[in-house]
Each structure stands twice: as C-alpha cells, then as structure tokens.
Steps between C-alpha positions, in 0.01 A plus 500: 500500500432383146757223534356387832146504359606288203670251728187469714284448191737232370507334840121481528458384141748217542346398830155489346611296201720258689333457837135591466409264787671721758449872558857628512380861516471453877868408529763739628873460435734763647868534416611674820762772459458524124387831353378358168215266408619178335338208319646153562361153427142627456517689830478877524737615775393828652724743688437533873468880523119487524503257793759637742651838591803398710828324430770532236533344156814290455657283232687178581869465425475128420224465241245218501355324196151642558475876455263561792778396740751754373337793676368531854362747751696531825372648827784664696271731698473267801121522551203264494331699223679334207175382344354438157126557458375270224148528353260203509144436391241613757366152554614187679748343261803279556837612365836348437744756640865447406792723597850461358836578656847527350775685684749496212748696717324820398667697782849355450513375860462127428267475802155365404251634757240327716171676578133442575228488237139591586166493320218717632688553829537126551834322502560304182855376549855599583686542172864386497638612164818297539312173436483322164874550450440868437273435201154657454216342698133552578262500792144411398165472675135445413305771679138614492421869490216606730343754261743766618603604151873473572787294640774657708844335480764635740870449575632548853866520597619279786795545732830465308306358205594756238283706268176338371430495127263348244557399136156406367135462600233299318131451580265267313127451561408132526148365497458123503848382595567292813131466599574318828683801643318695770386814323583739785845354572842583358728228364874517454643328192777263607567353157346454156702249297490375142628147554690359204507822299637851477374814673164615363376860516222701347556552128411384151487122479539435872131444575536683834210743524537623862857632487625227733860382495557125484864459599745233397648278768744215456359169622678162519237332283464424131319756283232399254324704230185430307212646300212620715246543224214749528331385819314751719729700726519347849439683828707815559573531125863382500668590169521231234875559477526378861281193449696370200793407728513287812735303718459127539642252744558127506176304519606329822650797687341804662585855396560759773485871422652714776391863531673744736266707717565861598406431864558207733186548707187289433296651218210420272606409146309505171660251261406446135635210293459484121523132405507458123491169315769524231549126492399277212384680185424169328284382790325825598259334743784392727493683833709526814392490864695710748523490878570835666668566834594836649759484778425128522127561556268312264313737267313240296526347155421655163472354152661702223279540194558382147797594285548876470260590781583661833363416842519795740530400865452766769587420861381760750529558784814298569689582819876508438805610694830625363767510403356295212202295387534163324242401238524133408333342197509125450332253263197321636469124475465372145556844353549469125724805467748670731353826635600825329465856626522814288481780755450588863395804700543543876348785701483566872212683664574811701405450864217713630717630786759649265615847609240759400706819509828609349748586776684827497864490404700332777810715532815479709358771726199283572730213589696715747183630664363149549833378635511791748146423619587133550802598709280724717252214555784263588 
C-alpha cells in the first residue's frame, strides 16, 4: 500500500507541475489483467479488480512494446455479463473513452477472436482482433455521460467468434474540445494523424494535455518542419509537437488525403484540419490560401495565417459513404505559398437508431432452433 500511495502522490505532483491546465485527476487508465499498479509515461495504470468481478487474467506469449498490452482479461464464461463498471463524475461531461486490444497469442491457439463491444447496453462495434497485422490497436469514442455516475463497457461472444478479451481501458474528461459536436451524441474516432511527424502521446515535452494519440501515417508528400513560436494554442489544443511538422505539396497540384471508413453506409462525419503555415521564416507575413473539397464536394476556401500559426478548420456535418472519404486540398488562385497541413482528425457520428440493447449470446443451439422453426413454417 505504501508503494502504491507513493506512486499516486508522484503521479499527481508531476501532473500538477507539468500540465496544470488540465485536471488529470479525473482520468482513469486500467491495465486489464494486471495485478499490480504501474506508472508509465506520466500515466498511473490501475489494476482492473475494482471494476469487474468476472473473467480471467492472462499474459500474452508474444510481448508488445507497451506494457499495458502484455496482460489482458479474457471472458470464457459465454454470457452477456462480461462488463466493467467505470466511475464517472455525477454531472453531464464528455469523455474520451479508449479501449485497447492485443491478442498476442495468449492462449497458444493462434486464433484471434471476433466479438461485440457494448457501452451502456448499446452496441459500440464488432471487434476483429486479427486486424492491424496482429499488432495492438484501439477503439475510441467521444461520449457524454448523463449524470449516471458510471459507464458500463461489456464484451459479448458471437457465434464461432472465439473468447472476448480486453487489454486496456482509458477515460479522459474533456471540456472545451470539438465545440461543434452535438453534446448528447456519441462520435467514433476514425483517425487522428500527425502529418509529417512521428506518433505523439501524452508525456513530458509532447504538449498533449488530453491523453490523445496522434498517430503517424506515411503520406506521399514532402515533409516540412519549422518553428511555431509561442502563439496562443489553437482550437482543440493540438500539441505543439504536432504543429511543428507538416506535409506540403506542389503549388500547382492538389493534395488528396484518403481515409478508410469503418462502415460503407452513409454517415455524418466530423472532420478537423490543422493547417499550419511553416513556410517562409524570412517573410513571416506570407500566407497561403487553400481550397477544400470532401468527396469532390466544395467545402470553401480558407487562408492560412502568418508563419508559425495554425488555422483550425472544422467541417460538420459532412455526409460521407464508405469505404473511404477523400479530402482534397488545393492552392487557390494567386496563392503565395503551397498549402501545408500538420494534422487531421476524422470522427463519425453514431446514428440515433443504433441498437439499444446488448443481445444475449447467440449459440449454436439458438441457430438450430431458428432453423427448425423456419423449416416448420416452410
């Protein structure tokens, strides 16, 4: 207990000194399946024993680089009651909720499972743990709590899908991010990319104060770096370490960024573009004007600010259909600089008709019963 108390004290002290603008005491990071508290990259990882009473702790056979992925909790009991109960503030607040998955061949079967993920008895997604070439991955949403005091996150086995499991859970209270989002809606994160730079996570020197992950993605465009100075932080508080890099394209050619969507049906997208002027240090008043199209639909023109400043462009609602969405940026007439973009976030809004109740486990017996009834009707 003394060790755990000291770690908590150190965690809070470092948070206060380094990130006083954000109240990290309302964050929750759970290393599922681990039986010891750990402290990594300014995050205190709790065990999951206080949040769930079912399932079995396991350790992966093929270790990952991040410790929270090397243990997991598996649910072989074949019920719909595989649920975590996570505490929240008893007021209407929006949360980033991120869950991590890494199979790591923990059971020695080399068969990554597929199962359903629910939040508060509502379908979140179907998790296929064989994606991402078997590497760790996340599912993330922005969700508002309705003063209930808790979230419930559940894992439901599907027919021939294998045993559900979970590696990590993180919740972060957010206040003034993404102001155009409907406050009572839930948004699925499709992608959050640091264009032109490396992956950026919460930690000393990163500038990320909301525990978001800005992933790296290879793009067929030239990278450019520059000094951003000490200008006020733009909307959504992107980290400075993200804004110091960008990708740039030829002044006469458009740039198209293609983002894969999880569903092919029409859906409402929330798209944020972080356009940073890293152009001409010796002529800091030089700006760039950018035309924006989404799936070939005109979304207007924006002028990037002076050197080192970031223009944040939010497009919402934008109706898109899968399997991908194309975001095209092109220089406007007489633009003095080719457009540059440092980062991008894409969310999709959950439809209001999304399933409201977690189904019971759909077993082989159920399948046979339904088949028999269909034969009788025929």
